[in-house]
C-alpha positions in Angstrom: 22.4 20.3 -0.2 23.0 16.8 1.0 20.7 13.8 1.2 20.8 13.6 5.1 19.4 17.6 5.3 16.8 17.2 2.3 15.5 14.0 4.3 15.6 15.6 7.6 13.5 18.2 6.3 11.0 16.0 4.7 10.8 13.9 7.5 10.5 16.7 10.3 7.4 17.8 7.7 6.1 14.5 7.3 6.0 14.4 11.3 4.4 17.7 11.7 1.7 17.0 8.9 1.1 13.8 10.7 0.6 15.6 14.0 -2.1 17.9 12.6 -3.7 15.5 11.2 -4.1 13.1 14.3 -4.7 16.3 16.2 -6.8 18.0 14.5 -5.2 21.1 15.3 -3.2 23.9 13.7 0.5 22.8 12.4 2.9 24.9 14.1 6.4 26.0 11.5 3.6 26.5 8.7 7.0 27.4 6.3 7.7 23.9 6.4 4.4 22.5 5.2 1.0 24.0 4.1 -2.0 21.7 5.2 -5.2 23.0 6.3 -6.7 21.7 9.2 -9.5 19.9 7.2 -6.9 17.9 5.6 -7.0 14.2 6.2 -4.4 11.1 5.9 -4.3 11.0 1.7 -4.4 7.6 0.6 -1.0 5.7 0.8 0.5 4.8 -2.8 1.7 1.0 -3.1 5.2 1.8 -4.3 7.3 4.8 -5.4 9.6 4.6 -8.0 12.6 6.9 -9.6 11.8 6.8 -13.4 15.4 7.4 -15.4 13.4 8.7 -18.8 13.7 8.1 -22.4 13.4 5.2 -24.7 15.2 2.7 -22.7 13.8 3.9 -19.3 14.6 2.2 -16.0 13.3 2.5 -12.2 14.4 2.1 -8.7 12.0 1.4 -5.9 11.8 3.3 -3.0 10.5 0.5 -0.5 8.0 0.9 1.9 10.6 0.3 4.9 12.5 3.5 4.3 11.5 6.5 6.4 12.2 8.6 3.2 8.8 6.9 1.8 6.2 8.6 3.9 8.2 11.9 3.6 8.2 11.7 -0.2 4.5 10.9 -0.1 3.5 13.7 1.8 5.6 16.0 -0.7 2.9 14.7 -3.5 0.0 16.0 -1.0 1.5 19.1 -0.1 2.2 20.1 -4.1 -1.5 18.8 -5.0 -3.2 21.1 -1.9 -1.7 24.5 -3.1 -3.4 23.6 -6.7 -5.9 26.1 -7.0 -7.5 25.6 -10.3 -9.2 21.9 -9.6 -12.5 23.5 -11.0 -11.1 24.2 -14.4 -9.2 20.6 -14.8 -9.8 18.6 -17.6 -8.6 15.5 -19.0 -6.8 14.6 -22.1 -6.8 11.2 -24.2 -3.6 10.2 -25.1 -0.4 8.2 -25.1 -0.2 8.3 -21.3 2.7 5.1 -21.6 4.7 8.0 -22.9 3.9 9.9 -19.6 5.5 6.9 -17.6 8.8 7.2 -19.7 9.6 10.8 -19.0 12.0 11.4 -16.0 10.6 11.5 -12.8 8.8 10.3 -9.7 6.4 7.8 -9.9 3.6 6.7 -6.9 1.8 3.8 -8.0 -1.8 2.9 -6.2 -2.7 -0.7 -5.7 -6.5 0.7 -6.2 -7.7 3.3 -8.4 -8.2 6.3 -6.5 -9.8 9.8 -6.6 -8.2 13.2 -6.7 -9.9 13.6 -3.3 -7.8 10.7 -1.6 -4.7 11.9 -3.1 -4.9 15.3 -1.8 -6.9 14.2 1.6 -9.7 17.0 1.3 -12.5 17.6 -1.3 -11.6 19.5 -4.3 -14.1 20.7 -6.9 -13.8 18.8 -9.9 -15.9 18.2 -13.3 -15.4 14.8 -13.4 -15.0 11.9 -10.7 -11.9 11.2 -11.9 -10.0 7.8 -11.4 -6.2 7.7 -10.9 -3.9 4.5 -11.0 -0.6 6.5 -10.8 1.0 9.9 -10.6 4.0 10.9 -12.0 6.3 14.3 -11.3 8.3 14.9 -14.0 11.7 16.0 -13.3 12.9 18.9 -16.0 16.1 20.6 -15.1 15.3 23.4 -17.4 12.3 24.2 -15.5 13.4 24.1 -12.3 10.7 27.0 -11.5 7.7 24.6 -12.2 6.4 21.2 -11.3 4.4 19.3 -13.6 2.3 16.5 -12.1 0.4 14.1 -14.4 -2.5 12.0 -12.9 -3.0 8.8 -15.0 -5.6 6.4 -15.5 -4.3 3.4 -17.4 -7.7 1.2 -17.5 -9.4 4.1 -19.5 -6.2 5.7 -20.7 -6.6 9.3 -19.9 -4.5 11.7 -17.9 -4.6 14.9 -16.2 -2.2 17.5 -16.1 -1.2 20.2 -13.1 1.8 22.7 -13.7 2.9 24.7 -10.3 4.4 27.8 -10.8 6.9 29.4 -8.2 7.2 26.5 -5.9 9.8 24.1 -5.4 8.9 20.8 -3.8 12.2 19.0 -3.8 11.2 16.3 -6.1 13.8 17.4 -8.2 16.3 17.2 -5.4 14.7 14.2 -4.4 15.4 12.6 -7.7 18.8 13.4 -8.0 19.6 12.0 -4.4 17.8 8.6 -5.2 19.3 8.7 -8.9 23.4 8.9 -7.1 22.4 6.4 -4.3 21.3 3.5 -7.2 23.8 4.8 -9.9 25.7 1.2 -9.7 25.7 -2.0 -11.3 25.0 -4.0 -8.1 21.5 -2.4 -7.9 18.4 -4.4 -9.4 17.2 -2.1 -12.1 13.3 -2.1 -13.0 11.7 -2.3 -16.3 8.4 -0.4 -17.2 6.2 -3.2 -18.5 4.7 -1.1 -21.2 8.1 -0.5 -22.9 9.0 -4.3 -23.4 8.2 -6.9 -25.5 5.6 -8.3 -23.0 3.5 -5.1 -22.6 0.6 -7.1 -24.6 0.4 -9.6 -21.9 0.1 -7.0 -18.8 -2.6 -4.9 -17.9 -1.4 -1.2 -17.4 2.1 -0.5 -16.2 3.9 -3.0 -13.9 7.7 -2.7 -13.1 9.1 -5.8 -13.5 12.5 -6.8 -12.3 15.6 -6.9 -14.2 17.1 -9.9 -12.6 20.0 -12.2 -14.2 22.7 -14.2 -13.6 25.0 -11.1 -13.8 22.9 -9.3 -11.2 21.1 -11.7 -9.2 18.3 -10.2 -6.5 19.5 -10.8 -3.2 17.0 -11.4 -0.3 16.4 -13.2 2.9 13.6 -15.8 3.6 11.0 -15.0 6.1 9.3 -16.7 8.3 5.2 -16.3 9.7 4.5 -16.7 13.3 1.6 -16.6 15.4 3.2 -15.9 18.9 0.1 -16.2 20.9 0.5 -20.0 20.6 4.0 -20.0 22.2 2.9 -17.3 25.1 3.3 -18.9 28.5 0.1 -17.2 29.7 -1.7 -16.7 26.8 -4.8 -16.1 28.3 -3.7 -13.2 30.4 -1.9 -11.9 26.9 -5.0 -12.3 24.9 -6.9 -10.4 27.5 -5.0 -7.8 27.7 -5.0 -7.5 23.7 -8.7 -7.2 23.2 -9.8 -5.2 26.6 -9.3 -2.0 24.7 -12.7 -2.7 23.0 -14.7 -2.7 26.0 -16.0 0.0 28.0 -16.1 -1.9 31.3 -13.4 -4.9 30.6 -13.7 -6.0 33.9 -17.7 -7.2 33.4 -16.9 -8.6 29.9 -18.1 -12.2 29.7 -15.6 -15.4 28.3 -16.8 -18.5 26.6 -15.0 -21.2 24.4 -17.0 -21.7 21.2 -17.0 -25.0 19.1 -13.7 -25.2 17.4 -11.9 -23.5 20.1 -12.6 -19.9 19.6 -12.6 -17.9 22.9 -15.3 -15.3 22.5 -15.2 -12.2 24.5 -18.8 -10.4 25.1 -19.7 -7.0 26.5 -23.5 -7.3 26.1 -25.1 -4.6 23.5 -21.4 -3.1 23.3 -18.8 -5.7 21.6 -18.1 -8.7 21.1 -14.5 -9.9 20.4 -13.5 -13.1 19.1 -10.0 -15.3 18.8 -9.7 -18.0 16.7 -6.5 -20.3 17.6 -5.3 -20.3 14.1 -4.0 -16.9 14.8 -7.3 -14.3 13.9 -9.0 -11.9 16.0 -12.5 -10.5 15.1 -14.1 -7.5 16.4 -17.8 -6.4 16.3 -19.5 -3.3 17.3 -22.8 -4.0 18.3 -23.5 -0.4 19.0 -26.0 1.3 16.2 -24.4 4.4 14.7 -26.8 6.9 12.8 -25.4 10.0 11.1 -27.0 12.5 8.8 -23.8 13.2 7.2 -22.2 10.6 4.3 -19.4 9.3 5.1 -16.7 9.5 2.3 -14.1 6.8 1.1 -11.7 8.9 2.8 -12.9 9.6 5.6 -13.5 6.1 6.1 -10.0 4.7 5.2 -8.8 7.3 7.8 -11.0 5.9 10.4 -9.7 2.1 9.2 -6.1 3.3 9.3 -6.1 4.6 13.1 -8.0 1.9 14.1 -5.1 -0.3 12.6 -2.6 1.4 14.1 -4.8 1.7 17.8 -5.2 -2.0 18.0 -2.5 -3.4 20.0 -3.2 -7.2 19.2 -1.9 -6.2 15.5 2.4 -6.4 15.7 4.3 -4.0 14.6 6.0 -6.1 12.0 2.7 -6.2 10.4 1.6 -2.6 11.0 4.7 -1.1 9.2 4.5 -3.3 6.1 0.7 -3.1 5.1 -0.5 -1.5 2.2 -3.9 -1.0 0.7 -5.3 -4.3 -1.5 -8.6 -3.5 -1.7 -11.9 -1.4 -1.2 -15.5 -2.5 -1.1 -18.9 -1.8 -0.1 -20.7 -4.2 2.1 -24.2 -3.3 2.9 -23.7 0.6 3.1 -20.1 -0.1 4.9 -16.8 1.0 3.0 -14.4 -2.7 3.4 -10.7 -1.5 3.4 -8.3 -4.6 2.9 -4.8 -4.3 3.9 -2.1 -6.7 2.9 1.7 -7.0 3.5 4.5 -5.5 1.7 7.8 -6.8 2.9 11.0 -5.4 1.9 9.2 -4.0 -1.2 7.8 -7.3 -2.2 4.1 -8.4 -1.6 3.4 -11.4 0.6 0.3 -13.4 -0.7 -1.8 -15.3 1.6 -2.1 -18.4 -0.3 -5.8 -19.7 -0.7 -4.9 -22.7 1.6 -3.9 -20.5 3.9 -7.0 -17.7 3.4 -9.6 -21.1 4.0 -7.5 -22.2 7.2 -7.8 -19.0 8.3 -11.3 -17.7 7.1 -10.0 -14.6 6.1 -9.7 -12.4 2.7 -6.5 -10.3 3.4 -4.2 -9.6 6.0 -6.4 -7.1 7.4 -10.2 -6.5 7.2 -11.8 -3.4 8.4 -15.5 -2.3 7.8 -16.3 1.4 8.3 -20.1 3.0 8.7 -21.4 6.1 9.7 -17.9 7.3 10.7 -17.3 4.3 13.0 -15.7 0.6 12.7 -18.2 -1.8 12.7 -16.3 -4.4 12.0 -12.5 -5.7 12.0 -10.7 -9.3 11.3 -6.8 -9.6 11.1 -4.3 -11.8 11.9 -2.0 -11.8 14.9 1.1 -13.2 12.9 4.2 -11.5 13.2 7.0 -11.3 10.3 10.6 -12.4 10.9 13.6 -12.1 8.7 14.8 -16.2 8.4 18.7 -15.2 9.0 19.5 -18.8 9.5 18.6 -19.7 5.9 21.2 -17.0 4.9 21.1 -14.5 1.6 19.7 -16.3 -1.2 19.2 -15.3 -4.8 17.0 -14.8 -7.8 18.5 -15.2 -11.3 15.8 -15.8 -13.3 14.3 -12.8 -15.5 10.7 -11.8 -15.6 10.2 -13.2 -19.5 10.3 -16.9 -18.4 7.8 -16.9 -15.8 5.5 -15.0 -18.2 6.1 -17.9 -20.9 5.4 -20.3 -18.5 2.0 -18.6 -17.4 0.6 -18.0 -20.7 1.6 -21.4 -21.9 -0.4 -22.9 -19.1 -3.7 -20.9 -19.4 -3.3 -21.8 -23.4 -3.7 -25.3 -22.5 -6.8 -24.7 -20.4 -8.5 -23.5 -23.5 -7.9 -19.4 -22.6 -7.3 -17.9 -25.9 -5.3 -14.5 -25.0 -5.0 -14.2 -21.6 -3.7 -11.1 -19.9 -2.2 -10.7 -16.7 -3.0 -8.2 -13.9 0.4 -8.0 -12.6 4.1 -10.0 -12.6 6.0 -9.4 -9.7 8.5 -11.2 -6.7 6.7 -12.3 -3.9 6.3 -14.0 -1.1 3.7 -16.7 -1.0 2.5 -17.7 2.8 0.8 -21.4 2.7 1.5 -22.0 6.1 3.0 -20.9 9.5 6.2 -21.5 11.0 7.9 -22.6 7.9 10.5 -20.8 5.5 9.0 -18.7 2.6 10.9 -18.0 -0.2 10.7 -15.0 -2.5 9.6 -16.1 -6.3 8.3 -14.5 -9.7 4.4 -14.7 -9.0 2.0 -13.9 -11.9 -1.5 -12.1 -10.9 -4.5 -13.4 -13.1 -7.9 -12.5 -12.5 -7.2 -11.3 -9.1 -5.4 -14.7 -8.0 -1.4 -15.1 -7.6 0.1 -17.9 -9.2 3.6 -19.1 -9.3 4.5 -21.0 -12.3 
């Protein structure tokens, strides 16, 4: 079966699954995908990797911009839904690093997630396991079964699920991408757990093997608030905010100190637009429910809200990942940031202060409704004028520089959260290049 046929089946299955999840109705063509009516959207992995396996394992990234990304994500959910022994599932303490050197597909999450949040529905479990990454093992000798490892990297335990007599095309997916990436011009990634620098990094991070011989090619990006350049800005803005009011024609409008434009429907909603490029929505309607809302239910509500919000540009919606989940006054707070062409876009500290934000999009959900939201009105553009640029420096020098910088500040044994190639947004309407970033205590630095 060739790549186009496999992807066609996966993408059709993913679309059917999404239709069923959005509409809440029964899915047609049950033979293609088996998802129960009560199933929710699973939390989307931050990244998916093809792991070659072995002592010197390498990995290839499946970028979020590829159509197959969503299809491969849904395959994990479908496989997990078919497992019937969750109540007996126990964990093992051991060498989780060894698991991540096996041949297969790796799903990485930016925040620890529960099994319920991977599956998309409540499962009977002995413990509330938290999962950082999932590996689908590729074993040519056992095509009749699928082995799934769910790994907690911080507490160093894992769970093993074996599915019999089902073919979820994981082996075919692996082979398809292995063939596509089997050339010397494709950037390979090194799992940090197998590298000499592993002592400086929490958990596992896939490090780009860039060099003079095999540079990473990229095109710079530009962030623009297109509302500023819109001829009839007020009419455009009103078109964006009217969706939040029951009676848009009755809304009140005023300009606050500093130029912020506020739209209000008394006792219903407030929407504020800060001319720096941020919209804030506040739901004034109180809601009380006797049924406690789960985190995955809140996540689904937040995802739907983002998808339906007209003032969030498609270039942002299509490149989001869940960067943090918190709790504030009984509400779940979901923070989403941007991943462009497989690289995170960090909104720098000065830009966050200017915009008064903590992430690109923040959604607060309580009692099954969005009570507040805040998001940027920017678009992301590829700066073709700058042309293609190259990253030739490897990951070791940035790690060494950051380590030396922290040691000079008196930090004895710094350990980093992550080391990645990132875009850092410090201002709008300017060219943003890709650079090595080191994350320490939740903050990104470019050493």
